[in-house]
Structure formats: structure tokens, C-alpha cells
Short mmCIF file of the C-alpha atoms (twelve columns), coordinates in Angstrom:
data_MODEL
# 
_entry.id   MODEL 
# 
loop_
_atom_site.group_PDB 
_atom_site.id 
_atom_site.type_symbol 
_atom_site.label_atom_id 
_atom_site.label_alt_id 
_atom_site.label_comp_id 
_atom_site.label_asym_id 
_atom_site.label_seq_id 
_atom_site.Cartn_x 
_atom_site.Cartn_y 
_atom_site.Cartn_z 
_atom_site.pdbx_PDB_model_num 
ATOM 1   C CA . ALA A 1   -74.965  -204.549 -19.758 1 
ATOM 2   C CA . GLN A 2   -75.899  -201.217 -21.227 1 
ATOM 3   C CA . GLY A 3   -79.580  -201.412 -20.062 1 
ATOM 4   C CA . TYR A 4   -81.085  -202.195 -23.480 1 
ATOM 5   C CA . GLU A 5   -84.404  -204.082 -23.756 1 
ATOM 6   C CA . GLN A 6   -84.137  -206.394 -26.716 1 
ATOM 7   C CA . SER A 7   -86.932  -207.978 -28.729 1 
ATOM 8   C CA . LEU A 8   -86.864  -210.323 -31.618 1 
ATOM 9   C CA . MET A 9   -89.926  -210.810 -33.753 1 
ATOM 10  C CA . PHE A 10  -90.756  -213.027 -36.747 1 
ATOM 11  C CA . GLY A 11  -93.612  -215.058 -38.087 1 
ATOM 12  C CA . ALA A 12  -91.997  -218.496 -37.824 1 
ATOM 13  C CA . THR A 13  -91.160  -220.476 -34.707 1 
ATOM 14  C CA . ALA A 14  -87.885  -219.474 -33.113 1 
ATOM 15  C CA . LYS A 15  -86.956  -223.167 -32.924 1 
ATOM 16  C CA . PHE A 16  -86.368  -223.095 -36.696 1 
ATOM 17  C CA . GLY A 17  -82.658  -223.126 -37.345 1 
ATOM 18  C CA . GLY A 18  -82.021  -222.680 -33.542 1 
ATOM 19  C CA . LEU A 19  -82.711  -218.936 -33.628 1 
ATOM 20  C CA . ASN A 20  -84.022  -219.160 -30.125 1 
ATOM 21  C CA . PHE A 21  -80.681  -220.484 -28.835 1 
ATOM 22  C CA . PHE A 22  -78.709  -217.946 -30.823 1 
ATOM 23  C CA . TYR A 23  -80.648  -214.922 -29.522 1 
ATOM 24  C CA . GLU A 24  -80.994  -216.373 -25.954 1 
ATOM 25  C CA . SER A 25  -77.222  -216.883 -25.787 1 
ATOM 26  C CA . HIS A 26  -76.570  -213.214 -26.874 1 
ATOM 27  C CA . GLY A 27  -78.541  -211.428 -24.209 1 
ATOM 28  C CA . ASN A 28  -81.963  -211.182 -22.765 1 
ATOM 29  C CA . PHE A 29  -84.192  -211.149 -25.766 1 
ATOM 30  C CA . ASN A 30  -87.921  -210.997 -25.636 1 
ATOM 31  C CA . ILE A 31  -88.723  -213.493 -28.381 1 
ATOM 32  C CA . LEU A 32  -91.992  -212.805 -30.104 1 
ATOM 33  C CA . ASP A 33  -92.176  -215.646 -32.623 1 
ATOM 34  C CA . TYR A 34  -95.124  -217.558 -33.998 1 
ATOM 35  C CA . ASP A 35  -95.598  -219.610 -30.736 1 
ATOM 36  C CA . ALA A 36  -95.378  -216.430 -28.540 1 
ATOM 37  C CA . VAL A 37  -97.915  -214.513 -30.661 1 
ATOM 38  C CA . LYS A 38  -100.287 -217.497 -30.415 1 
ATOM 39  C CA . ALA A 39  -99.772  -217.677 -26.643 1 
ATOM 40  C CA . LYS A 40  -100.594 -213.898 -26.439 1 
ATOM 41  C CA . GLY A 41  -103.843 -214.471 -28.395 1 
ATOM 42  C CA . TRP A 42  -102.783 -212.223 -31.239 1 
ATOM 43  C CA . ILE A 43  -103.601 -214.954 -33.695 1 
ATOM 44  C CA . PRO A 44  -105.862 -218.049 -33.047 1 
ATOM 45  C CA . GLU A 45  -104.277 -221.192 -31.817 1 
ATOM 46  C CA . ASP A 46  -104.894 -223.004 -35.096 1 
ATOM 47  C CA . TYR A 47  -103.725 -220.128 -37.380 1 
ATOM 48  C CA . LYS A 48  -100.967 -221.029 -39.822 1 
ATOM 49  C CA . VAL A 49  -99.963  -219.713 -43.148 1 
ATOM 50  C CA . TRP A 50  -96.736  -219.976 -44.866 1 
ATOM 51  C CA . TRP A 51  -94.071  -220.234 -42.149 1 
ATOM 52  C CA . GLY A 52  -96.427  -219.347 -39.320 1 
ATOM 53  C CA . TYR A 53  -97.992  -216.035 -39.814 1 
ATOM 54  C CA . GLU A 54  -97.544  -213.597 -42.744 1 
ATOM 55  C CA . ASP A 55  -95.478  -210.404 -42.919 1 
ATOM 56  C CA . ASP A 56  -98.614  -208.173 -43.071 1 
ATOM 57  C CA . LYS A 57  -99.410  -209.183 -39.526 1 
ATOM 58  C CA . LEU A 58  -95.661  -209.006 -38.544 1 
ATOM 59  C CA . TYR A 59  -95.451  -205.347 -39.488 1 
ATOM 60  C CA . GLU A 60  -98.499  -204.539 -37.375 1 
ATOM 61  C CA . TYR A 61  -97.265  -206.475 -34.346 1 
ATOM 62  C CA . ALA A 62  -93.795  -204.766 -34.829 1 
ATOM 63  C CA . LYS A 63  -95.375  -201.411 -34.609 1 
ATOM 64  C CA . THR A 64  -97.131  -202.479 -31.312 1 
ATOM 65  C CA . GLU A 65  -93.761  -203.802 -29.979 1 
ATOM 66  C CA . LEU A 66  -91.758  -200.695 -30.972 1 
ATOM 67  C CA . ARG A 67  -94.331  -198.405 -29.267 1 
ATOM 68  C CA . ARG A 68  -94.110  -200.695 -26.107 1 
ATOM 69  C CA . LEU A 69  -90.248  -200.464 -26.226 1 
ATOM 70  C CA . HIS A 70  -90.296  -196.757 -26.622 1 
ATOM 71  C CA . GLU A 71  -92.687  -196.388 -23.707 1 
ATOM 72  C CA . THR A 72  -90.383  -198.195 -21.339 1 
ATOM 73  C CA . GLY A 73  -87.987  -195.254 -21.494 1 
ATOM 74  C CA . LYS A 74  -85.064  -197.534 -21.814 1 
ATOM 75  C CA . PRO A 75  -82.738  -197.890 -24.814 1 
ATOM 76  C CA . PHE A 76  -83.940  -200.754 -27.032 1 
ATOM 77  C CA . HIS A 77  -82.705  -203.075 -29.703 1 
ATOM 78  C CA . PHE A 78  -85.436  -204.539 -31.952 1 
ATOM 79  C CA . VAL A 79  -84.919  -207.286 -34.633 1 
ATOM 80  C CA . MET A 80  -87.517  -208.561 -36.972 1 
ATOM 81  C CA . GLU A 81  -87.225  -211.005 -39.785 1 
ATOM 82  C CA . THR A 82  -89.620  -211.098 -42.712 1 
ATOM 83  C CA . ALA A 83  -90.349  -214.336 -44.575 1 
ATOM 84  C CA . ASP A 84  -92.842  -213.770 -47.329 1 
ATOM 85  C CA . THR A 85  -90.142  -213.615 -50.047 1 
ATOM 86  C CA . HIS A 86  -88.679  -216.908 -48.928 1 
ATOM 87  C CA . PHE A 87  -88.160  -219.679 -51.437 1 
ATOM 88  C CA . PRO A 88  -90.063  -221.306 -53.072 1 
ATOM 89  C CA . ASP A 89  -92.070  -218.628 -54.908 1 
ATOM 90  C CA . GLY A 90  -92.839  -216.487 -51.730 1 
ATOM 91  C CA . TYR A 91  -96.131  -216.075 -49.991 1 
ATOM 92  C CA . VAL A 92  -98.940  -214.163 -51.725 1 
ATOM 93  C CA . SER A 93  -100.886 -212.515 -48.978 1 
ATOM 94  C CA . PRO A 94  -104.446 -211.298 -49.677 1 
ATOM 95  C CA . ASN A 95  -103.035 -207.777 -49.942 1 
ATOM 96  C CA . THR A 96  -100.442 -208.470 -52.455 1 
ATOM 97  C CA . PRO A 97  -101.142 -206.764 -55.899 1 
ATOM 98  C CA . THR A 98  -100.439 -209.174 -58.708 1 
ATOM 99  C CA . PRO A 99  -99.825  -207.156 -61.892 1 
ATOM 100 C CA . ARG A 100 -96.913  -209.313 -62.942 1 
ATOM 101 C CA . ASP A 101 -97.141  -212.775 -64.658 1 
ATOM 102 C CA . ASN A 102 -94.712  -214.177 -62.085 1 
ATOM 103 C CA . GLN A 103 -95.762  -214.874 -58.445 1 
ATOM 104 C CA . TYR A 104 -92.285  -214.373 -57.066 1 
ATOM 105 C CA . ALA A 105 -91.964  -210.993 -58.831 1 
ATOM 106 C CA . ASN A 106 -95.341  -209.852 -57.247 1 
ATOM 107 C CA . VAL A 107 -94.211  -211.002 -53.783 1 
ATOM 108 C CA . ILE A 108 -90.806  -209.228 -54.069 1 
ATOM 109 C CA . ALA A 109 -92.438  -206.063 -55.251 1 
ATOM 110 C CA . TYR A 110 -95.037  -206.044 -52.536 1 
ATOM 111 C CA . SER A 111 -92.364  -206.861 -49.870 1 
ATOM 112 C CA . ALA A 112 -90.249  -203.933 -50.933 1 
ATOM 113 C CA . SER A 113 -93.218  -201.587 -50.813 1 
ATOM 114 C CA . GLU A 114 -94.208  -202.908 -47.314 1 
ATOM 115 C CA . VAL A 115 -90.732  -202.562 -45.898 1 
ATOM 116 C CA . THR A 116 -90.577  -199.026 -47.306 1 
ATOM 117 C CA . ARG A 117 -93.890  -198.210 -45.703 1 
ATOM 118 C CA . PHE A 118 -92.712  -199.587 -42.385 1 
ATOM 119 C CA . VAL A 119 -89.459  -197.604 -42.482 1 
ATOM 120 C CA . ARG A 120 -91.373  -194.402 -43.281 1 
ATOM 121 C CA . TRP A 121 -93.667  -195.172 -40.235 1 
ATOM 122 C CA . ILE A 122 -90.500  -195.567 -38.009 1 
ATOM 123 C CA . GLN A 123 -89.256  -192.216 -39.271 1 
ATOM 124 C CA . GLN A 124 -92.395  -190.538 -38.088 1 
ATOM 125 C CA . GLN A 125 -92.048  -191.975 -34.570 1 
ATOM 126 C CA . PRO A 126 -90.774  -189.948 -31.554 1 
ATOM 127 C CA . PHE A 127 -87.975  -192.415 -31.099 1 
ATOM 128 C CA . TYR A 128 -86.517  -192.158 -34.575 1 
ATOM 129 C CA . GLU A 129 -84.310  -189.261 -33.824 1 
ATOM 130 C CA . ASN A 130 -82.228  -191.391 -31.514 1 
ATOM 131 C CA . THR A 131 -82.669  -194.704 -33.405 1 
ATOM 132 C CA . THR A 132 -80.484  -196.335 -36.103 1 
ATOM 133 C CA . VAL A 133 -82.378  -198.543 -38.543 1 
ATOM 134 C CA . VAL A 134 -80.396  -201.324 -40.131 1 
ATOM 135 C CA . LEU A 135 -81.883  -203.379 -42.997 1 
ATOM 136 C CA . ILE A 136 -79.921  -206.428 -43.913 1 
ATOM 137 C CA . GLY A 137 -80.644  -209.347 -46.308 1 
ATOM 138 C CA . ASP A 138 -79.638  -212.527 -44.626 1 
ATOM 139 C CA . HIS A 139 -78.865  -214.320 -47.947 1 
ATOM 140 C CA . LEU A 140 -79.558  -214.035 -51.715 1 
ATOM 141 C CA . SER A 141 -82.730  -215.634 -53.018 1 
ATOM 142 C CA . MET A 142 -82.577  -219.384 -53.367 1 
ATOM 143 C CA . ASP A 143 -84.769  -219.211 -56.546 1 
ATOM 144 C CA . LYS A 144 -82.052  -219.609 -59.188 1 
ATOM 145 C CA . ASN A 145 -84.656  -219.730 -62.019 1 
ATOM 146 C CA . PHE A 146 -86.106  -216.281 -61.156 1 
ATOM 147 C CA . PHE A 147 -82.645  -214.752 -61.777 1 
ATOM 148 C CA . LYS A 148 -81.450  -216.982 -64.644 1 
ATOM 149 C CA . ASP A 149 -82.072  -214.204 -67.279 1 
ATOM 150 C CA . PHE A 150 -80.189  -211.587 -65.322 1 
ATOM 151 C CA . ASP A 151 -77.012  -210.142 -66.948 1 
ATOM 152 C CA . PRO A 152 -74.277  -212.744 -65.966 1 
ATOM 153 C CA . SER A 153 -71.872  -209.902 -65.230 1 
ATOM 154 C CA . TYR A 154 -74.201  -208.372 -62.681 1 
ATOM 155 C CA . ARG A 155 -72.968  -209.250 -59.202 1 
ATOM 156 C CA . ARG A 156 -75.897  -209.999 -56.885 1 
ATOM 157 C CA . THR A 157 -75.214  -209.135 -53.274 1 
ATOM 158 C CA . THR A 158 -77.392  -209.073 -50.072 1 
ATOM 159 C CA . PHE A 159 -79.040  -205.772 -49.288 1 
ATOM 160 C CA . ASN A 160 -77.541  -203.623 -46.484 1 
ATOM 161 C CA . LEU A 161 -78.809  -200.247 -45.532 1 
ATOM 162 C CA . PHE A 162 -78.041  -198.084 -42.518 1 
ATOM 163 C CA . LEU A 163 -80.472  -195.191 -41.752 1 
ATOM 164 C CA . ASN A 164 -79.768  -192.515 -39.088 1 
ATOM 165 C CA . PRO A 165 -76.503  -193.965 -37.769 1 
ATOM 166 C CA . ALA A 166 -75.208  -192.681 -34.398 1 
ATOM 167 C CA . GLY A 167 -72.071  -190.565 -34.504 1 
ATOM 168 C CA . ASP A 168 -69.841  -189.887 -37.439 1 
ATOM 169 C CA . LEU A 169 -69.186  -192.912 -39.527 1 
ATOM 170 C CA . ALA A 170 -65.890  -191.415 -40.582 1 
ATOM 171 C CA . ASP A 171 -64.657  -192.041 -37.024 1 
ATOM 172 C CA . ILE A 172 -65.244  -195.801 -37.412 1 
ATOM 173 C CA . PRO A 173 -61.871  -197.650 -37.845 1 
ATOM 174 C CA . LYS A 174 -61.474  -199.307 -41.222 1 
# 
């Protein structure tokens, strides 16, 4: 209703978990999932790793989509979901450094560095001045063994970060 163009992007199929129905019922979303990327010819028809295509490709496609959204001149809402850190053990892309003895530790470290690099890229774009970036973890890791040696008093939570929020957050009702 406010004229936003909305895009959703992730490397799996939108049919997983009914994400397509969720986003389609909440507005006009341009869904750029595994199936749509294949249809656009961005990956070969027979390409499939992990859940569909890896986060390395997702970040590059996201940059393309963000540039396109900005060039429309309309306000936009862009959502992307990474998956390389998903259980079990995560996906080790060819670009993942592996200095640790644990695959999951390597995947998490690489994912953290890639999301940081992506956010830094966004901060250099002409649209950043008028854009709020929200990073949200959708759930804790399902790999209980990886965290078994953590201090039991440490309370793990999902990650939430708001960069460049609009307005004064002090004005938001409690």
C-alpha cells in the first residue's frame, strides 16, 4: 500500500516450509528462490548443492537484486535468507577457509565474515543513507553437540541487529 517493491531471495526452493505461501500472503513479493534463479539462467538447470545453491552465489545475486531495486526509484523491502550454516555441519563452499578442526566451526566463521562483507558493501551503496538493515537469526543452531562444551550458564539467543534505523528509536512505544 505504501508503494514498496518487495523481493525475497534464498538458495532453497520457496516451497520448503511453505515460505512461498507466507510471503505471497503478506504482499507482492518477487520471490527469487532456487527455482526462479534456475529459470532466469543464473545457474544451470541441473545445478544443486546443499539446499539448492550456496550462499556465495546468494550474496552476488543479492547485490544484483539490490541494485535493481534501487534503480526502480521506488522504496524497497529486500529479504534474504542464508543457509550454509544450517544443520547438520553446514555447507563448506570451495571458498571456505578451513583452519579449524571442526567443519561447523569453519562454516560459521566463514558465514560471519561473508555477512560482514555484504553489510559493508551495502553501507557503500547510494541507497544506504535511506535504508535500514536488519539482521535476524531465525533460530538457534540445531547442532547440540557443537555447543555442548559451552558454559551452561551462558544463555544462547538468536542474533538481532538493526543498522541505520529510521527515526529516533526513543520514540518507539515500549
